[in-house]
N, C-alpha and C positions, 0 to 999 in steps of 0.2 A: 505493500500500500505506500502508493504515497503520501511523504509528510507533508502535513498543512501547515498554514501560517495562524495562531490563534489570534482569535479577537480582543475587543479591550478587556481590559483585568481593571481589579481596584485600580485607587491611584498610590504609587509608591509610597507618598507621606502619608496615608491613613494611618489612623490608629492601628497597631498590629492585635489581633487578634487568631484565635484559632477557629478555622473557617468549617464550615459543615457543606459537603459534596455528596449531592444526590447519584451514585454509580448507576443509577436505573439511569440518567441522561446522560452517561458519559458517550453512546454513538447514537447516532442519528437512525432512521428506519431503514437505507440503505446501508448498514453496517459500517458509515464511517464516523471519524468521530467527530464530534461535536464542538463548533470553535469556540462558543461561548462557555463549555465547562472545561476547553485546555486553556484556555485563558486564565480560569479562577483556579485550579490545578497547579499552570506554571507561578503566579503569584504566590501559594501558599507554600509552594516546595521550595523557593527561593525566597522568599524575606521569612517565613516561620519556622521552615522544616517541619513543621506538623500541621497535620486538619483529620478530622472527622470523617466519615463516610457512614452512611445508612443506603440501605435498602441496597445490599449487596451479594441477597441469595441466598440467604440464612432457611433453615427449613423451619417452618411454625413448632415452636418448641423446643429448638435445637439449642440456643442459647441459656435456655434454663435449664436444661438435661444435661448440659455441659457445665452448668455453676451448682446447679446440685450433689452430682457425680463426686465434682473435685472437693466441693467440702466436705462429702461424705468421707473421700481420704484420708484428706488432712484430721477429721476429728478420730480417725483410731488413736490407738496407744501408741505411744512413742516407740515402743519396741518391734513393732510391726512393720512400722514405717522404716525404724534402721535397719529391715531384714532387708530393705530396697537401697543401704547406703549406698550413695556416689563413689565412697572411698572405697568399695571392694569394685571398682569399674575402673579398666585401665581404660577407658572412652569417655569416661566423665560423666557418664550416664545415672539417673536414678535420682534419690533422694537425698535431699541435702537439708541440715536441720536448721532451726534458728539462729542467726547469727554465724553459720559456719561460711554465707560468703562472702567474698569483701569486696568493695569495690573501693577505691582511694586506701586503700590500706585499711578502713573501717571495714567493721561488722555491719551486716544488712538485719533490719529485723522482719526477715521474711522465711518462713519455709517453702522448701520448692520441690517439683519433680522435671528433671531434665528428659528431654527425649530427642530424638532423631529418626532418620529412616534407618531401619531395620535390619542393617548389612553383616554381611561376613568380616569380620576381622581382619585386616590386610597385614598378614605375617612380616612379624620384624624385620626376617631378614630383605624383604623386599621392599624397604623405607630406607629409601638411599638420604644423602646428607640434603637437607633442603627440601623435603618430604616427609620431614616431622608431619607434618597435620594428617597426615593417613591415622594415627593413633586413635584421631575424632571417630572414626568408623568403627561402626559396631553395633551389638544388640542391644536394646532398650530393656529396662527394668520396672517390671508391672508387677501387682499383686494377683498374684495366680487366684485368689479365690472371690476377684473384684472382676471378671472380665469387661463389664459394662463401663469400667474407667478406659479401657484403651480403645475399646469400639467408639466409646464417644470422643477420644482425643483426637485417634485415629481418623475419624471421619470429620472433627472439624479441621483438621491440616491439611486434607484433603480436599475440602473449600476454601480453605487459606491459599493454598496454592493455586488455582484459580483465580481468585482475585489477585494477589500477587504480580502473576503474569499479567492480568488485564492491566493493571494499573502501572506496570512496568511499559508497556507498550504509549500507554498511553502518554506519561512522562518522555516519554523518549520523541513523539511526534510534538509534544507541548515544547521541548526545547529545539525542533527544525532536527533532528534525524526520521529516519524509516524507524517504525515501528517493532521490527526486530533486528533492532542494531545490536543487541545482545543475546540474539539467540544461539550463538554457537556456546555461551559460555554456560548457558539452561540447559545444553543439550544434553542428555546421559542423564547418570545419576546425580540430581541435586542434593546439597546438602545442606536441607532448611536445617532448623532449627527450634525448638517450641517448648515450655515449661507452661507446667502450672503452679500457680503461687499462691500462697497465701501471707499474707501483711500481719504481722499480730502487735497491737501496741502494749505499750510498758516492758521495752527489753531494756533492760538499764546500762547495756555493755553498748546496744545500738543508739540508746539516746533517741533523736529523732528522728533519726535514719533509717528510712522503710528501705531504698538503694541511693545508692552516694550518687553524685553530681557524675555523667560519664555520656557518650556519644556510645550509637549502636555500631558494628564492626560488619555487618551486612548491606545487606541493597534496604531492602522495606522490610519496616517493621510493620504488621499487622497486631496489633494490641486492645482485646475483648478486657474491659475493667468493668468492674461492679461501678452499684452508686455510694460506694462511701467517700472516694475522691482522693485526692493528697498528691498525684500526679501534678508536674510543674515542670514549663521548658523554659530556656532562656535564649531567645533568637542572637544569631549573630548583633553584635554591634549593641546589644540588649544592655543593662546591669539588670534591672528589675525580671523577677522570675514570673510568668506567665502561666496562671492555672488551667488545668484542663478540666471543664468541668463533665462531669458523666453524663451521658446521654445512650438511655438504656437501649440496651443491644447494638447503639454505634459502635466499627471500629475507628479505634484513634491510628493514625496512620502517621509514622515519624521514618524521614529517609539514613541510609546508614555510609558509612565511610566509604564504601566501593563507591558510591555515585558521587560524593564529593571529591575524591581523586579524580573518577573518570572525567569529571566535568571543571576541573581545577575550581573549587567551590563555588560554580554558580550554584549546584542544588548543596545544601547545606547537613551535615549530618549533626542537630541541633543539640546543643547540651540539654540535659532533663535529669531529673529525681524524681524522687518518690518519699514524701513526707510518711512515717508512721502515722498508723489510726490512731485515737484513743487509748488509752486503756480499756482493757474489756471488750474493745470492737474488731473486729479480722478485716479483711480486708481482702476480695480474690481478684486475681487476672490473669488471662491466658494470652502471655507474647507469643506473637509466631515470627520467627525471622525469616525472609523468604530469600532463598541462596545460590548460588548457581555449584557449581562442581566443587570439591573442593581445591582439585588442581588448574582451575580456571584463573587466568591471567590477565586483569581488566586494562586497558590501553586508553590512555586519555583518547576521548572523542573531540571531533574539530566543530567547536560553535559556530555560530555568524559573527560578523563583526561584534553585530550589536549586544549580542548575549556575552560575548569574549569580554566585552568591556566593562560588564558588571561583575563578571567572573570573579571573588574575593582571594582567588589561592588555597591552597589546601592549607589546614590546619595544619602547622608546626610545630609540635611537642616532642621534644627531642626524649620524654621519658615516655610520652607515649604516639610513637611514630605510624604514621597510617602507610601499608605495605598496597602493594597494587594484587600480590598473590592474594585470593579469598583466604586459601586455606591457612595460609601462615597468619594473614587476619585474625581470623577464626581462633587457631589454636592460642596467639598472642592473650586474648581474652580469656580462654577457659585456663590459661597456665596461672596466671594472675588473679582469677577469680574465686580458684579453688587450687591454694597452695595446697593441702595437706594430701590431694589424690595425685598433684602432680610431683612431689615429696616422694610418695608410694611408688608411685611406676613409672615415672620419667624424671628423675631428677636432673638428669642432663638436661632438662629443660628451664631449668631455674633458674631467676636472674633475666628471662626474656624479656 
């Protein structure tokens, strides 16, 4: 499909907010992208890096069922959850307890279950230097006596994978590329990642940090959040934190470091954080990270002169460099977030 030129968008100097887009209006009846939708999408992706989408194709009751079974899992006795401990997985899969994951070196006040495509591990002897990201591939860890959890979670990721694919195509067209510009990187075994998360209030060790400030390392994050709230974003050049107000059933969308690198900062991996809920209150969310193959290397795209003039350059943080290799960027994130897993199974990766 030929790339299209976006129509008018909100004024660049308009007050920043997290916009809401209706995904049912993304394409016109003939299948082409709607120019007004593309204009709003480009404005949100360039100026805020976050937006919410509604009418994205969830089945009736699917969101409620997913939240219900997620809450049932986290309500289980600690010993049953720890039987799925990610510290027993060389692939960083499974359950991690409250304050076990760290962001910016500090513990997060959430417990979670990490999962990805369920595939056979890559034998260590086949992993060469610079290809250590293959350690991320492996089996998931689910409670054997709770099959509904796996069914609901994997059905959700199948939907999110389709939504992510559609959004990436729209983003490409919105910035003047062919819609299939990144198709090769996503052809084959995509390495998406997802988690079921439960934020717990009143954790002394974590303080108010539900998740510390960070940017995501993939392409597109699709977050389903409940109505408790706490997610805040800080767009480029802004000092104030902007709350992402919950909309029942909506998806919060933000862009990852791969798109920031590819567009030289025209599209930004916006810094965000989650404030922990009040003591006695739980918050549930299901983030999905739409991602290419582990061995994909993302080259910088050629933008029009107009857009290139507005590119800010990729963030330059020597403590947390952005890498063009998706697998290496993803591995860096897991190594830092779960140091005990890394220390047990891959000590040679510590310090990266």
